[in-house]
C-alpha positions as CSV (number, residue, x, y, z in Angstrom):
1,X,-35.7,62.1,25.4
2,X,-33.0,59.8,26.2
3,X,-34.6,57.1,24.0
4,X,-35.1,59.5,21.2
5,X,-31.5,60.7,21.4
6,X,-30.2,57.1,21.3
7,X,-32.3,56.3,18.3
8,X,-30.9,59.1,16.2
9,X,-28.1,58.2,13.9
10,X,-24.6,59.4,14.7
11,X,-23.5,62.2,12.5
12,X,-21.6,61.0,9.4
13,X,-22.8,57.4,9.8
14,X,-25.7,55.5,8.2
15,X,-27.7,52.8,9.9
16,X,-27.4,49.6,7.7
17,X,-30.3,47.2,7.8
18,X,-29.5,43.6,8.7
19,X,-29.9,41.6,5.5
20,X,-29.1,38.1,4.4
21,X,-25.8,39.4,3.0
22,X,-24.6,40.9,6.2
23,X,-23.1,37.6,7.3
24,X,-21.4,36.9,4.0
25,X,-17.8,37.3,5.3
26,X,-18.5,35.0,8.2
27,X,-20.0,32.4,6.0
28,X,-17.1,32.7,3.6
29,X,-14.6,32.1,6.4
30,X,-16.6,29.2,7.7
31,X,-16.7,27.6,4.2
32,X,-13.0,28.2,3.8
33,X,-12.2,26.6,7.1
34,X,-14.5,23.6,6.4
35,X,-12.7,23.1,3.0
36,X,-9.3,23.3,4.7
37,X,-10.3,20.8,7.4
38,X,-11.7,18.4,4.7
39,X,-8.5,18.7,2.8
40,X,-6.5,17.9,5.9
41,X,-8.7,15.0,6.7
42,X,-8.4,13.6,3.2
43,X,-4.6,14.0,3.3
44,X,-4.5,12.1,6.6
45,X,-6.7,9.4,5.2
46,X,-4.7,9.0,2.1
47,X,-1.4,8.8,4.0
48,X,-2.9,6.3,6.4
49,X,-4.1,4.0,3.6
50,X,-0.7,4.3,1.9
51,X,1.2,3.4,5.0
52,X,-1.3,0.7,6.0
53,X,-1.3,-1.1,2.6
54,X,2.5,-0.9,2.1
55,X,3.2,-1.7,5.7
56,X,0.9,-4.7,5.6
57,X,2.7,-6.0,2.5
58,X,6.2,-5.5,3.9
59,X,5.2,-6.9,7.3
60,X,3.8,-10.0,5.6
61,X,7.0,-10.7,3.7
62,X,9.1,-10.3,6.8
63,X,6.8,-12.6,8.8
64,X,6.9,-15.2,6.1
65,X,10.6,-15.2,5.6
66,X,11.8,-14.8,9.2
67,X,9.1,-16.7,11.2
68,X,6.6,-18.7,9.2
69,X,8.8,-20.6,6.7
70,X,11.6,-21.6,9.2
71,X,8.9,-22.7,11.7
72,X,7.1,-24.8,9.2
73,X,10.3,-26.8,8.3
74,X,11.2,-27.0,11.9
75,X,7.9,-28.6,13.0
76,X,7.0,-30.7,10.0
77,X,8.7,-33.0,7.5
78,X,9.8,-31.7,4.2
79,X,6.7,-32.5,2.2
80,X,4.0,-31.1,4.5
81,X,6.3,-28.1,5.3
82,X,6.8,-27.4,1.6
83,X,3.0,-27.6,1.0
84,X,2.3,-25.2,3.8
85,X,5.0,-22.8,2.6
86,X,3.7,-22.9,-0.9
87,X,0.1,-22.3,0.1
88,X,1.1,-19.4,2.4
89,X,3.4,-17.8,-0.2
90,X,0.6,-17.9,-2.8
91,X,-1.8,-16.2,-0.5
92,X,0.9,-13.7,0.5
93,X,1.4,-12.8,-3.1
94,X,-2.3,-12.3,-3.7
95,X,-2.6,-10.1,-0.6
96,X,0.5,-8.1,-1.7
97,X,-1.0,-7.5,-5.2
98,X,-4.2,-6.3,-3.5
99,X,-2.2,-4.0,-1.2
100,X,-0.3,-2.6,-4.2
101,X,-3.4,-1.9,-6.2
102,X,-5.0,-0.1,-3.1
103,X,-1.8,2.0,-2.7
104,X,-1.9,3.1,-6.3
105,X,-5.6,3.9,-6.4
106,X,-5.4,5.9,-3.1
107,X,-2.3,7.8,-4.4
108,X,-4.0,8.8,-7.6
109,X,-7.3,9.6,-6.0
110,X,-5.6,11.7,-3.2
111,X,-3.7,13.7,-5.8
112,X,-6.7,13.9,-8.1
113,X,-4.5,13.0,-11.1
114,X,-3.0,9.8,-12.4
115,X,0.3,11.7,-12.9
116,X,0.9,11.2,-9.2
117,X,1.8,7.6,-10.0
118,X,4.9,8.8,-11.8
119,X,6.6,9.9,-8.6
120,X,9.3,7.6,-7.2
121,X,7.3,5.8,-4.4
122,X,4.4,4.7,-6.6
123,X,6.8,3.6,-9.3
124,X,8.5,1.4,-6.7
125,X,5.1,-0.1,-5.8
126,X,4.6,-0.8,-9.5
127,X,7.9,-2.7,-9.5
128,X,6.8,-4.6,-6.5
129,X,3.6,-5.6,-8.2
130,X,5.4,-6.7,-11.4
131,X,8.0,-8.8,-9.4
132,X,5.2,-10.4,-7.3
133,X,3.2,-11.2,-10.4
134,X,6.3,-12.9,-12.1
135,X,7.0,-14.8,-8.9
136,X,3.5,-16.0,-8.4
137,X,2.4,-16.9,-12.0
138,X,5.7,-17.9,-13.6
139,X,8.2,-19.0,-11.0
140,X,5.8,-20.7,-8.6
141,X,3.8,-22.1,-11.5
142,X,6.9,-23.8,-12.9
143,X,8.0,-25.0,-9.5
144,X,4.6,-26.7,-9.0
145,X,4.9,-28.3,-12.5
146,X,8.4,-29.7,-11.6
147,X,7.1,-31.0,-8.3
148,X,4.2,-32.7,-10.1
149,X,6.6,-34.3,-12.6
150,X,8.7,-35.6,-9.8
151,X,5.7,-37.1,-8.1
152,X,5.8,-35.1,-5.0
153,X,8.9,-34.2,-3.0
154,X,12.1,-33.3,-4.8
155,X,14.3,-33.7,-1.8
156,X,14.6,-37.5,-2.4
157,X,16.0,-37.0,-5.9
158,X,19.8,-36.9,-6.5
159,X,21.4,-33.5,-6.4
160,X,22.5,-33.8,-10.1
161,X,18.9,-34.7,-11.2
162,X,17.7,-32.4,-13.9
163,X,14.3,-31.8,-12.2
164,X,15.8,-31.0,-8.9
165,X,18.4,-28.7,-10.5
166,X,15.7,-26.8,-12.3
167,X,13.7,-26.6,-9.1
168,X,16.6,-25.3,-7.1
169,X,17.3,-22.6,-9.7
170,X,13.7,-21.5,-9.6
171,X,13.8,-21.5,-5.8
172,X,16.8,-19.2,-5.8
173,X,15.1,-16.9,-8.3
174,X,11.9,-16.9,-6.1
175,X,14.0,-15.8,-3.1
176,X,15.7,-13.1,-5.0
177,X,12.4,-11.8,-6.4
178,X,10.9,-11.7,-2.9
179,X,14.0,-9.9,-1.6
180,X,13.6,-7.4,-4.5
181,X,10.0,-6.8,-3.5
182,X,11.0,-6.3,0.1
183,X,13.7,-3.8,-0.7
184,X,11.5,-1.9,-3.1
185,X,8.8,-1.7,-0.4
186,X,11.1,-0.4,2.2
187,X,12.4,2.3,-0.2
188,X,8.8,3.2,-1.2
189,X,7.9,3.4,2.5
190,X,10.8,5.7,3.2
191,X,10.0,8.0,0.3
192,X,6.4,8.2,1.3
193,X,7.2,9.2,4.8
194,X,9.2,12.2,3.5
195,X,6.7,13.5,0.9
196,X,3.1,14.7,1.7
197,X,0.5,13.0,-0.4
198,X,-1.4,16.2,-1.2
C-alpha cells in the first residue's frame, strides 16, 4: 500500500517522461558557457600576440640603439663595427616587418573584420612598417651604395667630401626614421593596453 500510494501522481500534476529533450536547458547553458570561454581564450591569445609582436619589435630597437651599436663601436674599429651594425640593423628591420605583419593579421582575425585595422593602434603599426621599409630599402640601400663608391670606410674621407656629406645626411635620416618607429610603437602599445581586442 505504501508503494502504491507513492506511485500515484500528485493531484494536479502530471508525470513527465524523461526524454532526450529533458536536458535541453542544461545543454544550452553548457554550450553558452563553452562559447563564452572560447571567446575569452581567443581574446587573451589575440592580446598576447599583439603585445608580444609589438613588444619584441620595440625591445629590439631599444637594444640596438642603447646597447648593441655603442658596444660594437667601443670594441671594434670603425670598419668592422660599421659592418656589424649594418648587418644587425638589416636583420632588425626584417624582424620588425615580420612582427608588424603578425600584429595586423592577429588584430584583423581577432576582430573578424579588416575594419579593425582602421583603429589608431593598427594604423600606427602600419606607419611603423612604412618607415621601416623606407629605412631598409631606400636609406640603407643608398648608404651601402655610397660606401661601395668610397671603397669601404667613409671615416677616412674629408668632412667636406661629397660622398661623406651624403652618407652623413642619410645616417641622420636613418636615425630619425628609427626614432619615429620607436615612438609610434610606444604609442601603439599604450593604445593597445587600453582597448580590448574583442
